C-alpha positions as CSV (number, residue, x, y, z in Angstrom):
1,M,-0.1,0.0,0.0
2,R,1.1,3.6,-0.7
3,F,0.8,6.3,1.8
4,V,1.4,10.0,1.3
5,L,3.0,11.5,4.5
6,A,1.7,14.9,5.6
7,S,5.0,16.3,7.1
8,N,7.4,19.1,6.3
9,N,10.0,17.1,8.4
10,T,12.4,15.4,6.0
11,A,14.0,13.2,8.7
12,K,10.6,12.1,9.8
13,T,9.6,11.3,6.2
14,E,12.8,9.2,5.8
15,E,12.3,7.3,8.9
16,V,8.6,6.5,8.3
17,A,9.5,5.6,4.7
18,V,12.2,3.0,5.9
19,L,9.7,1.5,8.4
20,A,6.9,1.2,6.0
21,Q,9.2,-0.3,3.2
22,A,10.2,-3.0,5.8
23,M,6.5,-3.7,6.5
24,G,5.8,-3.9,2.8
25,H,4.3,-0.5,2.1
26,Q,5.5,2.7,0.4
27,V,5.6,6.2,1.9
28,E,6.1,9.3,-0.2
29,N,6.2,12.9,1.2
30,Y,3.2,15.0,0.2
31,R,5.6,17.7,-1.2
32,N,6.8,15.2,-3.9
33,V,3.1,14.3,-4.9
34,L,1.7,17.9,-4.8
35,G,4.7,19.7,-6.0
36,E,4.5,22.4,-3.3
37,T,5.2,22.9,0.4
38,L,2.2,23.8,2.5
39,V,2.0,25.6,5.8
40,F,0.1,23.4,8.3
41,P,-2.4,24.7,10.7
42,A,-1.2,25.3,14.2
43,E,-0.9,22.2,16.4
44,T,-2.8,21.9,19.8
45,T,-0.8,21.6,23.0
46,T,-3.3,19.2,24.4
47,S,-4.0,16.3,22.1
48,Q,-1.7,14.3,19.8
49,I,-4.7,12.6,18.3
50,E,-6.1,16.0,17.2
51,N,-2.7,17.1,15.9
52,A,-2.5,13.9,13.7
53,R,-6.1,14.2,12.5
54,V,-5.6,17.9,11.5
55,K,-2.5,17.2,9.4
56,A,-4.0,14.2,7.6
57,Q,-7.1,16.1,6.8
58,F,-5.4,19.3,5.7
59,V,-3.2,17.5,3.1
60,H,-6.1,15.3,2.2
61,Q,-8.0,18.3,0.9
62,Y,-5.3,18.8,-1.6
63,L,-4.9,15.1,-2.5
64,P,-8.4,13.5,-2.0
65,D,-7.6,10.3,-3.9
66,E,-4.5,9.4,-1.7
67,Y,-4.1,7.6,1.6
68,V,-2.8,10.6,3.6
69,L,-0.8,9.6,6.7
70,S,0.3,11.9,9.5
71,D,2.2,11.5,12.7
72,D,2.5,13.2,16.1
73,T,5.0,11.8,18.5
74,G,5.8,12.7,22.0
75,L,8.2,11.6,24.7
76,Y,6.7,10.7,28.1
77,L,9.0,10.7,31.3
78,S,7.6,9.3,34.6
79,A,10.0,11.7,36.4
80,F,8.5,14.7,34.5
81,P,4.9,13.9,34.0
82,D,3.9,17.6,33.5
83,R,6.5,18.2,30.6
84,F,7.2,16.8,27.2
85,G,4.4,14.6,25.7
86,V,2.4,16.4,23.2
87,V,4.8,19.5,23.6
88,T,8.1,17.6,23.4
89,A,9.2,19.6,20.4
90,R,8.1,22.8,21.9
91,E,10.1,22.1,25.0
92,F,13.3,21.5,23.0
93,K,12.6,24.7,21.1
94,A,11.9,26.8,24.1
95,E,15.2,25.6,25.7
96,G,17.1,26.4,22.4
97,I,18.0,22.7,21.9
98,L,18.9,22.2,18.3
99,G,19.8,18.9,16.7
100,T,19.4,15.2,17.5
101,E,22.4,14.9,19.7
102,A,21.5,18.1,21.7
103,E,18.1,16.7,22.3
104,Q,19.4,13.4,23.5
105,Q,21.9,15.1,25.8
106,Y,19.2,17.3,27.3
107,I,17.1,14.3,28.3
108,L,20.2,12.4,29.7
109,D,21.0,15.6,31.6
110,L,17.7,15.8,33.2
111,L,17.9,12.2,34.3
112,R,21.4,12.4,35.6
113,Q,20.7,11.8,39.4
114,P,21.1,8.2,40.3
115,S,17.8,7.8,42.2
116,I,15.6,9.4,39.6
117,D,12.9,7.3,37.8
118,R,14.3,6.6,34.2
119,S,11.0,5.1,32.9
120,G,9.6,6.5,29.8
121,Y,8.4,6.0,26.4
122,L,7.6,7.5,23.1
123,L,4.1,7.6,21.9
124,A,3.3,7.9,18.2
125,V,-0.2,8.8,17.1
126,M,-0.8,8.4,13.3
127,G,-3.8,9.7,11.4
128,L,-5.0,8.4,8.1
129,A,-7.4,10.1,5.6
130,T,-8.6,7.7,3.1
131,P,-9.9,8.2,-0.5
132,D,-13.4,7.1,0.7
133,N,-13.2,10.0,3.3
134,R,-12.6,7.9,6.5
135,L,-10.4,9.4,9.1
136,L,-8.6,6.7,11.2
137,T,-6.2,7.2,14.1
138,A,-4.0,4.6,15.8
139,Q,-1.3,4.8,18.6
140,G,1.9,2.9,19.0
141,K,4.0,3.1,22.2
142,G,7.7,2.3,22.1
143,G,10.3,2.1,24.8
144,V,10.2,1.6,28.5
145,R,13.1,3.6,29.9
146,I,15.9,6.0,29.1
147,A,19.3,4.4,28.9
148,E,21.9,5.2,31.6
149,N,24.0,8.3,30.7
150,S,25.0,7.2,27.2
151,R,23.8,6.9,23.7
152,R,23.8,3.3,22.3
153,G,24.0,2.1,18.8
154,D,25.0,3.7,15.5
155,Y,21.8,5.0,14.1
156,I,21.0,8.5,15.3
157,D,17.5,9.7,14.7
158,G,15.4,11.5,17.3
159,L,15.7,9.7,20.6
160,D,16.5,6.2,19.1
161,N,19.9,6.0,20.8
162,I,18.7,6.7,24.3
163,V,15.2,5.1,24.6
164,E,15.3,1.3,25.6
165,A,12.7,-1.0,24.4
166,E,11.1,-4.1,26.2
167,N,14.1,-6.2,25.1
168,G,16.6,-3.9,26.9
169,L,18.1,-2.6,23.6
170,T,17.8,0.9,22.1
171,L,16.1,1.1,18.5
172,S,19.8,2.0,17.3
173,E,21.1,-1.4,18.5
174,M,18.4,-3.4,16.8
175,S,18.1,-5.1,13.5
176,I,15.3,-3.8,11.2
177,N,13.1,-6.6,12.1
178,E,13.4,-5.8,15.7
179,V,12.9,-2.2,15.0
180,I,9.7,-3.0,13.2
181,E,8.6,-4.9,16.3
182,Y,9.5,-2.2,18.9
183,H,9.3,1.1,17.2
184,D,6.5,3.4,18.3
185,R,5.8,4.6,14.7
186,S,5.9,1.1,13.1
187,R,3.4,-0.2,15.8
188,A,1.1,2.9,15.0
189,L,1.4,2.2,11.3
190,Q,0.5,-1.5,11.7
191,A,-2.4,-0.7,13.9
192,L,-3.6,1.8,11.2
193,V,-3.1,-0.8,8.5
194,N,-5.1,-3.3,10.6
195,L,-8.0,-0.8,10.5
196,L,-8.4,-0.7,6.7
């Protein structure tokens, strides 16, 4: 199945495309299909589901015959229940954190104290606007804790080097088959496909 991703984030598009391809699907960014870049409506600070739905619907109005996929992902840390989540990217921006390595280091520094609870996870919410005008959403949770004071693995994208999954490995330490099993976005995408 082919999906058109409603995102202006090139790194996100590449990651979702790799995950989808490993699952037997194709993902192409809406800019390649539409031939232009759109300015998305402002996101909410309270609902990942609403953010995913709005992005999918927004691009779907320009590409009504496509399966338009969207994503909203947040980091949830038990030690900081009132931070991150739906506003993870906003927290990084407010703190002047730019780039993957800086984001990872920021999280590791927050959890530096030995007695602090390191449990946490990534939650991806994906929306899908279909050619028959259905709007579907699904969630995928990935990770159970933040690794101890270091980045692990070679692949650096988002927080993949510091979030450990149920098997004790970071996504960056896993094979592609393991990544498909444990990644928050692949879990959300599989849940969406199951709804079709």
